[in-house]
Residue frames relative to the residue before (quaternion, step in Angstrom):
aa qw qx qy qz dx dy dz
M 1.0000 0.0000 0.0000 0.0000 0.00 0.00 0.00
A 0.2172 -0.7921 0.5602 0.1074 3.56 -0.86 0.93
R 0.0175 -0.8030 0.5954 -0.0178 3.57 -1.07 0.70
P 0.4005 -0.7124 0.5073 0.2733 3.61 -0.76 0.89
I 0.2555 -0.7444 0.5907 0.1780 3.58 -1.09 0.66
E 0.5631 -0.6260 0.4317 0.3234 3.53 -1.20 0.56
H 0.4350 -0.6904 0.5146 0.2634 3.55 -0.86 0.98
P 0.6092 -0.5915 0.3756 0.3713 3.65 -1.00 0.75
V 0.6394 0.5229 -0.3392 0.4501 3.60 0.97 -0.76
Q 0.6608 0.4893 -0.3061 0.4798 3.58 0.99 -0.85
A 0.6295 0.5350 -0.3367 0.4518 3.58 1.04 -0.79
A 0.6500 0.5182 -0.3239 0.4518 3.59 0.94 -0.86
A 0.6593 0.5063 -0.3097 0.4616 3.58 0.93 -0.90
R 0.6573 0.5163 -0.3151 0.4496 3.58 0.97 -0.85
I 0.6581 0.5066 -0.3160 0.4587 3.61 0.94 -0.89
E 0.6476 0.5166 -0.3275 0.4544 3.59 0.95 -0.83
R 0.6433 0.5185 -0.3297 0.4567 3.58 1.00 -0.82
E 0.6856 0.4978 -0.2911 0.4443 3.59 0.95 -0.87
L 0.7364 0.4334 -0.2367 0.4625 3.58 1.02 -0.77
A 0.5034 0.6902 -0.4197 0.3069 3.60 1.16 -0.47
P 0.6883 0.4556 -0.3198 0.4653 3.68 0.77 -0.85
L 0.6256 0.5485 -0.3393 0.4390 3.57 1.08 -0.71
I 0.6603 0.5057 -0.3091 0.4613 3.59 0.96 -0.86
K 0.6392 0.5361 -0.3379 0.4356 3.60 0.97 -0.79
G 0.6800 0.5032 -0.2911 0.4468 3.59 1.12 -0.62
V 0.5723 0.5899 -0.3852 0.4196 3.59 1.24 -0.19
K 0.2640 -0.7986 0.5245 0.1321 3.59 -0.62 1.13
D 0.6306 0.5357 -0.3429 0.4447 3.57 1.06 -0.69
P 0.3935 -0.7493 0.4721 0.2468 3.64 -0.51 1.12
L 0.6230 0.5440 -0.3516 0.4385 3.60 1.08 -0.64
V 0.6597 0.4923 -0.3033 0.4800 3.56 0.96 -0.89
R 0.6519 0.5217 -0.3183 0.4489 3.57 0.97 -0.89
A 0.6548 0.5094 -0.3111 0.4637 3.59 0.98 -0.87
E 0.6442 0.5190 -0.3257 0.4578 3.59 1.01 -0.81
M 0.6395 0.5169 -0.3261 0.4665 3.60 1.01 -0.80
E 0.6694 0.5013 -0.3070 0.4543 3.58 0.90 -0.92
R 0.6302 0.5344 -0.3364 0.4517 3.57 1.07 -0.75
K 0.6706 0.4972 -0.3054 0.4580 3.58 0.89 -0.91
I 0.6413 0.5139 -0.3296 0.4648 3.60 1.02 -0.74
R 0.6273 0.5262 -0.3428 0.4606 3.59 1.02 -0.77
E 0.6537 0.5119 -0.3144 0.4602 3.57 0.97 -0.87
A 0.6497 0.5083 -0.3193 0.4664 3.58 0.98 -0.84
R 0.6460 0.5229 -0.3180 0.4562 3.58 1.00 -0.83
E 0.6436 0.5196 -0.3224 0.4603 3.58 1.01 -0.79
R 0.6476 0.5088 -0.3247 0.4650 3.58 1.01 -0.79
L 0.6672 0.4955 -0.3021 0.4669 3.58 0.98 -0.85
D 0.6253 0.5249 -0.3413 0.4658 3.60 1.03 -0.74
S 0.6394 0.5231 -0.3270 0.4589 3.56 1.04 -0.81
A 0.6550 0.5046 -0.3073 0.4710 3.56 1.03 -0.82
A 0.6247 0.5679 -0.3364 0.4172 3.58 1.06 -0.76
E 0.6078 0.5709 -0.3607 0.4177 3.57 1.11 -0.65
E 0.7247 0.4197 -0.2401 0.4909 3.56 1.15 -0.61
Q 0.7183 0.4125 -0.2474 0.5027 3.60 1.25 -0.18
P 0.4465 -0.6915 0.4912 0.2851 3.62 -0.83 0.89
G 0.5686 -0.6444 0.4076 0.3088 3.54 -1.19 0.60
E 0.6122 0.5760 -0.3778 0.3882 3.62 1.12 -0.43
V 0.6554 -0.5149 0.3889 0.3925 3.54 -1.30 0.35
V 0.2408 -0.7716 0.5756 0.1240 3.55 -0.99 0.91
E 0.3318 -0.7339 0.5640 0.1824 3.54 -0.87 1.00
K 0.0958 -0.8119 0.5749 0.0338 3.56 -0.90 0.91
G 0.6012 -0.6067 0.4060 0.3252 3.52 -1.27 0.37
F 0.7562 -0.4069 0.2771 0.4311 3.53 -1.43 0.06
M 0.7099 0.4571 -0.2673 0.4644 3.60 0.80 -1.02
D 0.5839 0.5871 -0.3764 0.4155 3.60 1.13 -0.60
F 0.5759 0.5921 -0.3789 0.4174 3.58 1.12 -0.65
F 0.7009 0.4567 -0.2770 0.4727 3.62 0.90 -0.94
R 0.6170 0.5337 -0.3513 0.4594 3.59 1.08 -0.69
D 0.6624 0.4983 -0.3085 0.4667 3.59 0.96 -0.86
M 0.6326 0.5349 -0.3403 0.4449 3.54 1.01 -0.81
A 0.6604 0.4956 -0.3071 0.4732 3.60 0.96 -0.88
A 0.6577 0.5092 -0.3126 0.4587 3.57 0.96 -0.87
G 0.6459 0.5209 -0.3207 0.4568 3.57 1.03 -0.78
R 0.6371 0.5222 -0.3343 0.4578 3.57 1.02 -0.78
R 0.6502 0.5085 -0.3207 0.4645 3.58 0.98 -0.83
S 0.6439 0.5227 -0.3287 0.4517 3.58 0.99 -0.80
R 0.6598 0.5034 -0.3162 0.4597 3.56 0.97 -0.86
E 0.6348 0.5229 -0.3349 0.4598 3.57 1.04 -0.74
R 0.6418 0.5132 -0.3278 0.4661 3.58 1.00 -0.82
L 0.6533 0.5199 -0.3152 0.4512 3.57 0.97 -0.86
R 0.6458 0.5068 -0.3241 0.4702 3.59 0.99 -0.84
H 0.6473 0.5129 -0.3208 0.4637 3.59 0.99 -0.83
L 0.6474 0.5154 -0.3185 0.4624 3.58 0.98 -0.87
R 0.6542 0.5146 -0.3189 0.4533 3.58 0.92 -0.89
K 0.6611 0.5141 -0.3010 0.4561 3.57 0.95 -0.95
S 0.6703 0.5062 -0.2995 0.4524 3.57 0.93 -0.94
L 0.6990 0.4667 -0.2785 0.4648 3.57 0.87 -0.94
R 0.6161 0.5342 -0.3554 0.4569 3.56 1.07 -0.67
A 0.6533 0.5134 -0.3127 0.4603 3.57 0.99 -0.85
R 0.7153 0.4440 -0.2624 0.4715 3.57 0.99 -0.81
G 0.8064 0.3942 -0.1649 0.4088 3.54 0.86 -0.95
A 0.6398 0.5893 -0.3525 0.3453 3.56 0.91 -0.83
D 0.8005 0.2469 -0.1163 0.5336 3.59 0.99 -0.79
V 0.5352 0.5980 -0.4125 0.4311 3.59 1.20 0.49
D 0.2931 -0.7691 0.5372 0.1844 3.59 -0.75 0.99
D 0.7492 -0.4256 0.2706 0.4295 3.57 -1.32 0.01
F 0.6955 0.4513 -0.2770 0.4857 3.61 1.20 -0.34
G 0.6320 -0.5735 0.3206 0.4110 3.59 1.27 0.19
Y 0.4591 0.6827 -0.4586 0.3359 3.61 1.24 -0.02
D 0.1585 -0.7880 0.5932 0.0443 3.55 -0.78 1.13
A 0.3270 -0.7875 0.4899 0.1814 3.58 -0.24 1.27
V 0.6343 0.5261 -0.3351 0.4567 3.60 1.04 -0.74
Y 0.6479 0.5166 -0.3095 0.4665 3.58 0.97 -0.88
W 0.6476 0.5232 -0.3210 0.4515 3.59 0.96 -0.89
Q 0.6483 0.5112 -0.3219 0.4634 3.59 0.97 -0.80
E 0.6477 0.5291 -0.3207 0.4447 3.57 1.07 -0.73
I 0.7623 0.3783 -0.2120 0.4804 3.59 0.91 -0.87
Q 0.4943 0.7046 -0.4258 0.2791 3.61 1.15 -0.37
P 0.6035 0.5447 -0.3946 0.4282 3.69 0.94 -0.56
R 0.6608 0.4850 -0.3151 0.4784 3.60 1.04 -0.70
I 0.6281 0.5029 -0.3373 0.4887 3.60 1.05 -0.70
R 0.6376 0.5262 -0.3271 0.4578 3.59 1.01 -0.77
Y 0.6126 0.5358 -0.3462 0.4667 3.60 1.08 -0.69
L 0.6488 0.5003 -0.3209 0.4752 3.58 0.94 -0.86
Y 0.6720 0.5159 -0.2952 0.4418 3.58 0.93 -0.91
D 0.7711 0.3924 -0.1953 0.4618 3.58 0.77 -1.07
T 0.8222 0.3090 -0.1027 0.4669 3.55 0.77 -1.09
Y 0.7454 0.4276 -0.2527 0.4447 3.58 0.72 -1.03
W 0.8062 0.2158 -0.1083 0.5402 3.59 0.83 -0.99
R 0.2635 -0.8163 0.4866 0.1659 3.59 1.31 -0.05
V 0.0353 0.8633 -0.5005 0.0551 3.56 0.87 1.05
E 0.1349 -0.7493 0.6434 0.0807 3.56 -1.05 0.89
T 0.1066 -0.8081 0.5792 0.0099 3.56 -0.70 1.14
S 0.0002 0.7886 -0.6144 0.0248 3.57 -0.98 0.89
G 0.7647 0.3740 -0.2771 0.4457 3.55 -1.28 0.45
I 0.3164 0.7801 -0.4963 0.2122 3.59 1.20 0.30
E 0.5826 0.5982 -0.3718 0.4056 3.60 1.21 -0.49
N 0.5858 0.5862 -0.3738 0.4164 3.61 1.22 -0.24
I 0.5999 0.5244 -0.3661 0.4807 3.58 1.27 -0.17
P 0.4641 -0.7096 0.4436 0.2905 3.62 -0.66 1.04
A 0.6014 -0.5879 0.4136 0.3488 3.53 -1.21 0.61
E 0.7923 -0.0297 0.0427 0.6079 3.55 1.15 -0.64
G 0.6843 0.4955 -0.3533 0.4018 3.54 -1.30 0.19
R 0.6871 -0.5180 0.3431 0.3767 3.51 -1.36 0.30
A 0.1409 0.7487 -0.6431 0.0773 3.52 -1.25 0.57
L 0.2773 -0.7626 0.5699 0.1294 3.53 -1.18 0.68
I 0.1715 -0.7781 0.5998 0.0734 3.58 -0.50 1.21
V 0.1074 -0.7908 0.6022 0.0204 3.57 -0.78 1.08
A 0.0071 0.8316 -0.5502 0.0752 3.59 -0.52 1.21
N 0.5127 -0.5913 0.5170 0.3467 3.52 -1.35 0.28
H 0.4742 -0.6219 0.5285 0.3304 3.54 -1.22 0.50
S 0.0317 -0.8034 0.5942 -0.0211 3.56 -0.90 0.94
G 0.8162 0.1795 -0.1541 0.5271 3.55 -0.07 1.29
L 0.6093 -0.5957 0.4009 0.3364 3.52 -1.23 0.63
L 0.7572 0.2917 -0.1693 0.5594 3.59 0.84 -0.96
P 0.5839 -0.6520 0.3606 0.3224 3.62 -1.03 0.69
W 0.1702 0.7859 -0.5718 0.1628 3.60 0.84 0.92
D 0.5712 0.6035 -0.3920 0.3947 3.60 1.12 -0.57
A 0.6534 0.5008 -0.3172 0.4709 3.59 1.01 -0.79
V 0.6500 0.5170 -0.3193 0.4563 3.59 0.99 -0.83
I 0.6935 0.4705 -0.2817 0.4673 3.59 0.88 -0.94
L 0.6151 0.5364 -0.3501 0.4598 3.60 1.04 -0.72
R 0.6453 0.5134 -0.3123 0.4717 3.57 0.97 -0.85
E 0.6768 0.4893 -0.2932 0.4653 3.57 0.92 -0.92
A 0.6204 0.5624 -0.3458 0.4235 3.61 1.00 -0.81
V 0.6826 0.4766 -0.2930 0.4701 3.58 0.89 -0.93
Q 0.6803 0.5006 -0.3037 0.4408 3.56 0.91 -0.87
I 0.7040 0.4469 -0.2751 0.4785 3.60 1.03 -0.70
E 0.7890 0.4001 -0.1826 0.4290 3.55 0.72 -1.12
H 0.6247 0.5542 -0.3638 0.4127 3.62 1.03 -0.61
P 0.5531 -0.6360 0.4127 0.3454 3.63 -0.88 0.85
N 0.7394 0.3770 -0.2196 0.5127 3.59 1.07 -0.71
Q 0.3662 -0.7556 0.4729 0.2671 3.60 1.31 0.16
R 0.0684 0.8493 -0.5192 0.0667 3.54 0.87 1.00
D 0.4209 -0.7025 0.5269 0.2275 3.51 -1.15 0.76
L 0.1600 -0.8070 0.5651 0.0613 3.58 -0.36 1.25
R 0.1645 -0.7814 0.5964 0.0814 3.58 -0.99 0.88
P 0.1598 -0.8016 0.5697 0.0857 3.62 -0.18 1.22
L 0.1899 -0.7404 0.6327 0.1241 3.54 -1.23 0.63
I 0.0153 -0.8052 0.5928 -0.0097 3.58 -0.79 0.98
E 0.6289 -0.5981 0.3681 0.3334 3.53 -1.20 0.64
D 0.6931 -0.4915 0.3399 0.4030 3.55 -1.29 0.34
F 0.4817 0.6867 -0.4213 0.3449 3.58 1.20 -0.50
A 0.7073 0.4515 -0.2688 0.4728 3.59 0.83 -0.96
Y 0.6573 0.5157 -0.3167 0.4491 3.59 1.05 -0.72
A 0.6262 0.5440 -0.3381 0.4446 3.58 1.24 -0.36
L 0.5700 0.5952 -0.3881 0.4125 3.61 1.23 -0.27
P 0.5706 -0.6332 0.3933 0.3445 3.60 -0.93 0.88
Y 0.8610 0.1712 -0.1535 0.4535 3.56 -1.21 0.80
L 0.6141 0.6018 -0.3516 0.3701 3.62 1.18 -0.16
S 0.6098 0.6181 -0.3717 0.3286 3.57 0.94 -0.85
G 0.6707 0.5015 -0.3108 0.4496 3.59 0.88 -0.89
F 0.6502 0.5146 -0.3162 0.4609 3.56 0.95 -0.87
L 0.6754 0.5083 -0.3074 0.4370 3.59 0.83 -0.97
R 0.6780 0.5031 -0.3001 0.4441 3.55 0.85 -0.99
R 0.7144 0.4526 -0.2638 0.4639 3.58 0.83 -0.96
A 0.6630 0.4930 -0.3049 0.4736 3.59 1.21 -0.48
G 0.6161 -0.5927 0.3411 0.3909 3.61 1.24 0.16
I 0.5660 0.5622 -0.3965 0.4543 3.59 1.24 0.32
A 0.1399 -0.8441 0.5168 0.0295 3.56 -0.24 1.31
R 0.6483 -0.4948 0.4032 0.4151 3.55 -1.34 0.17
A 0.4693 -0.6564 0.5123 0.2940 3.55 -1.12 0.75
D 0.2392 0.7431 -0.5762 0.2421 3.52 -0.14 1.33
R 0.5352 -0.6651 0.4108 0.3202 3.57 -0.84 0.98
R 0.6441 0.5216 -0.3368 0.4468 3.58 1.01 -0.75
N 0.6245 0.5276 -0.3376 0.4665 3.58 1.04 -0.78
A 0.6764 0.5068 -0.2975 0.4441 3.56 0.88 -1.00
E 0.6632 0.5058 -0.3124 0.4548 3.60 0.88 -0.92
R 0.6680 0.5068 -0.3105 0.4478 3.55 0.89 -0.89
M 0.6581 0.5024 -0.3202 0.4604 3.60 0.92 -0.85
L 0.6754 0.4917 -0.3062 0.4565 3.57 0.90 -0.89
R 0.6630 0.4908 -0.3170 0.4680 3.60 0.95 -0.76
E 0.6487 0.4598 -0.3114 0.5204 3.59 1.29 -0.30
E 0.5136 -0.6896 0.3784 0.3428 3.58 1.33 0.43
K 0.3765 0.7168 -0.5006 0.3063 3.58 1.04 0.75
L 0.4383 -0.6343 0.5672 0.2897 3.52 -1.38 0.27
V 0.0631 -0.8307 0.5514 -0.0429 3.56 -0.50 1.27
A 0.1496 -0.7721 0.6103 0.0950 3.59 -1.10 0.72
V 0.0576 -0.7869 0.6142 0.0165 3.57 -1.03 0.84
F 0.2411 -0.7397 0.6142 0.1320 3.55 -1.32 0.49
P 0.2036 -0.8549 0.4603 0.1260 3.61 0.23 1.24
E 0.5279 0.6275 -0.4294 0.3783 3.62 1.16 -0.25
G 0.2788 -0.7843 0.5070 0.2239 3.57 1.14 -0.60
A 0.8138 -0.2493 0.1867 0.4907 3.56 -1.24 -0.53
R 0.5703 0.6000 -0.3893 0.4041 3.61 1.12 -0.58
G 0.6874 0.4845 -0.2869 0.4587 3.56 0.99 -0.79
A 0.6841 0.4981 -0.2991 0.4409 3.59 0.97 -0.80
A 0.7875 0.3454 -0.1622 0.4841 3.58 0.96 -0.87
K 0.3746 0.7405 -0.4989 0.2499 3.60 1.12 0.36
M 0.6083 -0.5835 0.4058 0.3534 3.54 -1.23 0.56
F 0.6397 -0.5499 0.3764 0.3831 3.54 -1.22 0.53
R 0.6233 0.5462 -0.3500 0.4366 3.59 1.06 -0.67
D 0.7087 0.4152 -0.2500 0.5127 3.62 1.23 -0.40
R 0.2951 0.7910 -0.4985 0.1967 3.59 1.23 0.27
Y 0.8506 0.1366 -0.1611 0.4814 3.49 -1.16 0.90
R 0.5105 0.5433 -0.4714 0.4711 3.59 1.17 0.56
I 0.2886 -0.8063 0.4917 0.1574 3.55 -0.17 1.29
Q 0.3973 -0.7370 0.5078 0.2027 3.54 -0.84 1.08
R 0.6954 -0.4688 0.3459 0.4206 3.55 -1.33 0.25
F 0.4242 -0.7284 0.4913 0.2192 3.57 -1.04 0.86
G 0.6654 -0.5579 0.3288 0.3712 3.60 0.65 1.02
R 0.7510 -0.3839 0.3051 0.4422 3.55 -1.06 -0.86
A 0.6299 -0.5821 0.3210 0.4017 3.55 1.03 0.80
G 0.2435 0.8040 -0.5111 0.1817 3.59 1.09 0.58
T 0.6135 0.5600 -0.3532 0.4304 3.58 1.08 -0.66
V 0.6707 0.4846 -0.2996 0.4749 3.58 0.90 -0.93
R 0.6417 0.5191 -0.3285 0.4592 3.59 0.95 -0.84
L 0.6405 0.5285 -0.3207 0.4555 3.58 1.01 -0.84
A 0.6618 0.5078 -0.3103 0.4559 3.58 0.93 -0.88
I 0.6558 0.4977 -0.3134 0.4734 3.59 1.00 -0.81
A 0.6747 0.5153 -0.3066 0.4304 3.58 0.88 -0.94
T 0.7713 0.3381 -0.1776 0.5092 3.58 1.01 -0.76
Q 0.3755 -0.7416 0.4751 0.2887 3.59 1.33 0.04
S 0.3821 0.7272 -0.4731 0.3184 3.56 0.93 0.97
P 0.4329 -0.6697 0.5235 0.3002 3.61 -0.95 0.72
I 0.3247 -0.7213 0.5787 0.1985 3.56 -1.15 0.71
I 0.1163 -0.7735 0.6204 0.0575 3.56 -0.91 0.96
P 0.2621 -0.7767 0.5448 0.1770 3.64 -0.34 1.13
A 0.0639 -0.7985 0.5985 0.0114 3.57 -1.09 0.75
A 0.1827 -0.7682 0.6062 0.0945 3.55 -1.06 0.82
I 0.1016 -0.7782 0.6189 0.0304 3.57 -0.93 0.98
V 0.0033 -0.7944 0.6051 -0.0523 3.56 -0.69 1.11
G 0.6382 0.5083 -0.3980 0.4195 3.56 -0.97 0.92
G 0.6527 0.5531 -0.3163 0.4100 3.55 1.05 -0.73
E 0.5902 0.5991 -0.3721 0.3927 3.59 1.11 -0.63
E 0.7039 0.4579 -0.2698 0.4712 3.61 1.15 -0.52
T 0.5083 0.6615 -0.4328 0.3416 3.63 1.19 -0.08
H 0.7751 0.0508 -0.0210 0.6294 3.58 1.15 -0.71
P 0.1093 -0.8229 0.5526 0.0746 3.65 0.25 1.13
V 0.2374 -0.7852 0.5599 0.1170 3.57 -0.51 1.23
L 0.1685 -0.8163 0.5495 0.0586 3.58 -0.41 1.27
A 0.7895 -0.0571 0.0543 0.6086 3.59 1.13 -0.60
K 0.2401 -0.7411 0.6040 0.1683 3.55 -1.33 0.19
S 0.2309 -0.7591 0.5929 0.1378 3.54 -1.14 0.66
D 0.2811 -0.7771 0.5426 0.1506 3.57 -0.36 1.25
L 0.6232 0.5608 -0.3413 0.4251 3.57 1.07 -0.76
L 0.6881 0.4602 -0.2834 0.4842 3.59 0.89 -0.95
A 0.6172 0.5478 -0.3490 0.4441 3.58 1.03 -0.74
K 0.6739 0.4815 -0.2928 0.4779 3.59 0.95 -0.88
W 0.6580 0.5279 -0.3060 0.4413 3.57 0.98 -0.88
L 0.7434 0.3870 -0.2092 0.5038 3.58 1.02 -0.86
G 0.4529 -0.7052 0.4445 0.3163 3.60 1.25 -0.14
L 0.4720 0.6645 -0.4423 0.3741 3.56 1.15 0.64
P 0.5674 -0.5992 0.4252 0.3718 3.61 -1.10 0.53
V 0.7876 -0.0465 0.0384 0.6132 3.59 1.13 -0.59
F 0.1700 -0.7528 0.6228 0.1289 3.57 -1.14 0.62
P 0.1551 -0.8322 0.5257 0.0834 3.62 -0.13 1.22
I 0.1942 -0.7274 0.6406 0.1511 3.53 -1.27 0.45
T 0.0212 -0.8044 0.5917 -0.0493 3.55 -0.54 1.21
P 0.7002 -0.4394 0.3101 0.4695 3.66 -1.14 0.02
T 0.7739 0.3296 -0.1835 0.5087 3.62 1.14 -0.48
F 0.7545 0.3171 -0.1825 0.5449 3.61 1.17 -0.43
P 0.5888 -0.1976 -0.7837 0.0039 1.62 -1.87 1.73
W 0.3315 0.7987 -0.4678 0.1829 3.60 1.28 0.08
L 0.7652 0.3350 -0.1871 0.5169 3.62 0.99 -0.78
G 0.5192 -0.6402 0.4206 0.3791 3.59 1.24 0.27
P 0.8158 -0.1836 0.1462 0.5285 3.62 -1.06 -0.66
G 0.5861 0.5880 -0.3696 0.4173 3.59 1.16 -0.56
G 0.6018 0.5794 -0.3542 0.4203 3.57 1.20 -0.46
L 0.6198 0.5402 -0.3494 0.4495 3.60 1.26 -0.16
V 0.4419 0.6648 -0.4779 0.3667 3.58 1.26 0.07
P 0.3970 -0.7476 0.4700 0.2501 3.63 -0.59 1.06
L 0.4894 -0.6541 0.4931 0.2991 3.54 -1.15 0.67
P 0.5050 -0.7035 0.4204 0.2706 3.63 -1.05 0.73
S 0.0822 0.8066 -0.5763 0.1020 3.57 0.57 1.14
K 0.5118 -0.6182 0.4977 0.3289 3.56 -1.30 0.30
W 0.2058 -0.8129 0.5387 0.0812 3.59 -0.78 1.05
Y 0.0966 -0.7502 0.6501 0.0722 3.52 -1.32 0.57
V 0.0705 -0.7547 0.6508 0.0431 3.55 -1.13 0.79
R 0.0131 0.8102 -0.5839 0.0496 3.57 -0.66 1.11
F 0.1962 -0.7753 0.5934 0.0911 3.57 -0.89 1.01
G 0.3002 -0.7679 0.5439 0.1559 3.57 -0.93 0.94
E 0.6816 -0.4674 0.3617 0.4314 3.53 -1.34 0.07
P 0.5716 -0.6290 0.3989 0.3443 3.60 -1.01 0.75
I 0.2161 -0.7249 0.6410 0.1301 3.53 -1.28 0.62
R 0.1554 -0.7866 0.5915 0.0849 3.58 -0.93 0.87
P 0.1120 -0.8314 0.5427 0.0423 3.61 -0.05 1.26
D 0.2882 0.7595 -0.5340 0.2345 3.61 0.63 1.10
R 0.7602 -0.3835 0.2569 0.4572 3.56 -1.27 -0.09
K 0.5961 0.5665 -0.3695 0.4326 3.59 1.10 -0.61
A 0.7035 0.4209 -0.2583 0.5110 3.57 1.15 -0.61
G 0.6087 -0.5960 0.3403 0.3980 3.55 1.26 0.30
A 0.4905 0.6594 -0.4357 0.3671 3.59 1.20 0.36
D 0.0102 -0.7897 0.6117 -0.0460 3.56 -0.28 1.28
P 0.4640 -0.7094 0.4422 0.2929 3.65 -0.58 1.07
G 0.7035 0.4638 -0.2742 0.4634 3.60 1.12 -0.56
D 0.6114 0.5433 -0.3479 0.4582 3.57 1.24 -0.15
E 0.2533 -0.8172 0.4997 0.1351 3.59 0.02 1.31
I 0.6350 0.5363 -0.3395 0.4403 3.58 0.98 -0.81
R 0.6770 0.4870 -0.2924 0.4679 3.58 0.89 -0.95
I 0.6268 0.5359 -0.3368 0.4544 3.60 0.99 -0.81
N 0.6768 0.4822 -0.2945 0.4718 3.59 0.90 -0.90
Q 0.6145 0.5351 -0.3504 0.4617 3.59 1.08 -0.66
L 0.6610 0.4935 -0.3049 0.4759 3.59 0.93 -0.87
N 0.6267 0.5448 -0.3274 0.4507 3.58 1.05 -0.78
E 0.6905 0.4599 -0.2799 0.4830 3.57 0.89 -0.90
A 0.6199 0.5354 -0.3452 0.4582 3.60 1.05 -0.72
L 0.6348 0.5193 -0.3291 0.4680 3.60 1.04 -0.75
R 0.6444 0.5166 -0.3264 0.4598 3.60 0.94 -0.85
Q 0.6775 0.4937 -0.2963 0.4577 3.58 0.91 -0.93
R 0.6298 0.5367 -0.3412 0.4460 3.58 1.02 -0.71
I 0.6667 0.4736 -0.3052 0.4879 3.60 0.93 -0.84
Q 0.6128 0.5435 -0.3514 0.4535 3.59 1.04 -0.74
K 0.6501 0.5094 -0.3181 0.4655 3.59 0.97 -0.84
M 0.6356 0.5209 -0.3350 0.4610 3.59 0.98 -0.79
V 0.6387 0.5186 -0.3241 0.4670 3.59 1.00 -0.82
H 0.6583 0.5037 -0.3090 0.4663 3.59 0.92 -0.89
D 0.6240 0.5381 -0.3464 0.4484 3.60 0.99 -0.77
V 0.6694 0.4827 -0.3072 0.4738 3.60 0.91 -0.86
L 0.6486 0.5245 -0.3249 0.4457 3.60 0.95 -0.83
R 0.6346 0.5217 -0.3351 0.4614 3.59 1.03 -0.73
E 0.6890 0.4740 -0.2825 0.4699 3.59 1.03 -0.74
R 0.6248 0.5542 -0.3439 0.4292 3.58 1.15 -0.53
R 0.2555 -0.7916 0.5399 0.1290 3.58 -0.83 0.98
S 0.8032 0.0852 -0.0205 0.5892 3.56 1.08 -0.70
V 0.5210 -0.6372 0.4667 0.3236 3.57 -1.04 0.79
W 0.7662 0.3854 -0.1904 0.4777 3.58 0.97 -0.87
R 0.7756 0.3281 -0.1894 0.5049 3.61 0.96 -0.75
G 0.5052 -0.6716 0.4150 0.3485 3.58 1.21 -0.25
């Protein structure tokens, strides 16, 4: 029995036609670029094969028919697997890597941490607008970025409109092993001015932690002492995007991983930004990274509008720095107010 086989050029054209609609549906630019690269490589291999194969139909033998049939079935299975995998990764992933399907899968566990493990109490949620852009500015509370996760969950649970908060955290957290994928897919993006501006101009609700790595990795003896807010990038961002600033205080996270000391030598040896020593880590191995069940509080303050009416001129460096320091002091006061009301680290 004879059967014509598909010429490499025809195969390349057919594969491109089949994958084109799938690629257009991918929102993540990194995933889309990777798909396009793999298709280019496949096309180059097929073009190379075409140079050695004539364009006319090739007659094959009886056994070749069954070999081609098996090969075709394997190819179709690979294509179905590729389509399924890319659909799962791309259809519900936005340009910043947030995977809505993944978030829905893990949210019951985040809700358990919020309701049962840390027993979070949230207040001032009415200060977050019902819609439109806004910039939540919070203190860092804890070594690992649980503060960003809990802040996101607090807004989504407690706000009447269940607004979707997009926290931005510094590269420090993305450098920690196994965390980057979780953070990105959970909607926590890298702290980058372009990311923040784009989200705000898309009328999203964004959260930032201006203390940066200094705030996350500070020693336990310095807990709840808010570090300097860098070069006033938060205030400049709010002015540039005409976004209200909502100060937020997070209390409870500093006790989840009490940092008693740091080892610069181990950090350098392991290629980590910091190597903390806590009562449980590294003595218990990875188990020492399990956070302690302290009682958490999240409090949102009244909005601040750092626009020209409030005397905020983007070209006035002195005024910008004054507003930046005033914002830091306001959040510090909110943190102190919560600490005064708290009676117990564990029971609240």
